[in-house]
N, C-alpha and C positions, 0 to 999 in steps of 0.2 A: 409657491414654486412655479417656474415657467418651463414648460416642456415643449421642445420643438419636435414635430412629428413629420416623418417623410416615408417614402417607400420607393420601390423600383418598378411597380406595376402600373404606375400612372395615377393621376389625381382622382380619377373616377373609380378606382378599384374598390370593391366592397370591403376588403381587408383594411384599407386605410381608414374608412369611416368607422369600422368596428373598433379599431385601435383608438381613434380620436375620442369616441364616445366613452371608452374605458378610462382613458387618461384624464378626461374632464373631471373626474372625481378626485384627482390628486392635486390639481392646481390649474393655472392658466395654461391654455394650449395655443400654439401657433402651428398651422399646417403649411408646409412648403413642399411641394411634390412635383415630379416631372409631368409634362403635359401629355405624355404617352408612355407606352410600356418600354422600359429599358432593362428587362430581365436579362441576366447573364452578361451585363455590361462590364463588370469588374470596376476597378477604381479609376474613374475618368475625371480629367480636369479639362474644361473648355477654356482656352486661351484666345484672346484677341478676336472673339466673336461675340457680338451682343446677345445677351440672354433676355428674352422677352418675358415679362411677368404680368399675369392677368388674375384678377379676383374671380373665384368660382364658388358658387353655392353648392354645398354637398348635401346638406339637410337643414331642417329648421334650426336656426341659430348656430350652425356650423359652416364657416367659410374657410376657404383655402386659397393660397397663392400658387398658381400654376406656372411652371417655369419651363422654358424650352430646352434646358440643359439636362444633364444626367443627375441621378440621385446625389452623388457626391458634390456636384455643383450646387444643388439645392441647399445642402448643409453649409458649404463653404461661403456662399454669398450671404446666407442668413447670419453666420457667426462673424463674418468680416465687417459687418456694419449695416446690412439691409434692415435687420431688426435692431432697434435702438435699446430694447430692454434685454438685460442679461439673461442668458439661457442656462438653466441648471441641469438639464438632462436632454439628450436626444434619443428618441425611440424611433426605430425604423421598422416598417412592416405594415400589416401582417402579410408575409408572403404566403401564397396558397400552397406552396410545396416546401419540403424540408430543405434546409441548407446545412449539410453535414460533411465532415471530413474535408476532402480537398475542394469541395464546392465553394468554400469561403473566398477563394481568390477570384472566382467568377462572379459571385453574387453581388448584385447591386444593393440588395438589402443590407448585407454585412459591410460592404465597402463604404456605404453612406455613414455607417457607425464609425468606421475607421477614420473617415474624414473629420468627424467630430473630435476624435482624440488629438488630431494634429493641431486643433484649435483649443485644446485644453479643457474640453467639456466631456464629462462621462457619457457613455452610450450603451444602449441595449438594442440588439437586433432580434426580431421576433419572426419566426417562420412556423408554418403549420404543416404537418405531414398529411396533407389533404388528399382528396380523391384524384385519380389520374386524369389526364387531359381529355379523355373520352367521356367523363362523367357529365351527364346532361341535367341533373337535378340541382336543387338548391344546396349551396355550400354554407355550412354553419360555422361562423367564426366565434361563437360565444365562448367556448372553452378557451381558445387561444387568447381571446381578448381579456378574459379573467386572469389567465396565467400571466399575461403581459403586465397587467395592472399590479399583480402581486410582486413580480420581480422589480418593476419600476419603483414601487413603494419601498422595497428593501434597499434599493440603491440610493434613493433620496434620503433615507434614514441613516444609512451606514456609510455611504460613499464608496468609491472605488479607487484603487491605486492609479497613479498617472499612467497614461498610455495603455490602459486595459478596458476592454469592453466585455460585455456578456452576450454570448450567442445563444439564444433560446429557441428550442424546437419543441413543439407541442403535439402530442398524439391527436389524431382526429377521432374524438369520442365525446360523449356527454360528460359534463363536469362530474356527475355522480359516479362515473366509472374511472376517473383519473386516479392513479395510485399514489401520486405525490410528486415531489421534486427531487432530482438527483444532480449533484455536481459531477460533471463528466469531462473527459478529455476527447479530443478529436479522434474519430475512428478512421477507418480506411474506406474510401469510396472506390467502387469498381465500375469503371466506365465501359460501356458496350458500344461505343461510337463506331461508325463505319463511314469510310469516305466513298461517296456515291457520285460517279460521273453523271453530269446532266445530259450530255449528248456525246456520242462517240466521235472522236476526232477534234473536239473542242476543249480548250483549256478552261473548263468550267465545272466546278464540283460543288457539292453540298455535304455537310456532315449530318449523317442520320444514324440509324441504328435503334436498338432497344433502349428502354429507360435504364438508368444506372442502378446498380445494386450496392450493397455495403456489407462489410463483415460484422456480424452480430457478435460483439465481445463485451464482457462485463467491464464496466467502468467507462465505456465510450458513449458517445452521443447516439450511435446506432443501437447499442444495447439497451439504453434507457428507454428510447422510443418503442422498441420492440416489446418491452415489458409494461408499457402503459404509463411511463413516467415522463414528466417534463424534463428535458435535458437542458442543463445550464452549464455552458462551457466558457470559462474565462479565456479570453484571447488577448495576447500581448502584441503591441505594434513592433516591438523589437524582435526581428526575425533572425538575429545573429545565432549561429550554432555555437554557443559558448563552449560546449564540451569538445569541439574540434580545434579550438584556437591553440591549445598547448601542443597538440600533435602537429599542426601546421608550422609552429615555431621551430620544431625539430627538423624540418625538411632542409635540404641543402640549397639555400637561396642564393648564396654567394654575396659578394659585396658590390657588384656592378649590375646595373639595369641595362639589359640588351637594347 
């Protein structure tokens, strides 16, 4: 099996190396990742701008290709022909913070996996509910890496339907304390963003505020994490609100386009 590994935190992020070391046990790996942090970049496509690629040594016997584009660019150029060997699975991560609920449209980790689906390759996005940004000590990715390996192994064995990825979020705890795995739906993220003027009288702002919260509800990604379970949410690329189509057909549309 050939596994393409990427992330949105940049090629030197510790979560990427932890993921690569875990995936090595499942087959051949190729690492193609951004040359710097692209967190919260969403689904980006770089057009008509050259993307520079450099080889980077991450650890003994582990090399990566560093790309000047976004996470989704890394996946796109790999699957469009930069890699000559067929890719069986794309795994994106390990993001040091959870990607839950509405986060998915912002997340470079998840949208890299979305790009894989566009090219017909199954994908897994892996995030960890890690310590907050003020944490100064060592961050342990071992539990998240082990969970990522388990999910990837199952996907390689069983496959996924077309246009579907798995969004995986792992509690930050020792493996011995992990309660198991739960299949979940997207929960509701509560953003506490604030618009902050940079300087009075100038048209310059930044978005700040407190870290987001989430509604803890049974069956959701937030609920699973809160109870010490790995959350596995199947995400479909088809965003059509199918339940609304019949209702819209009943509206008075008329016969003419204004």
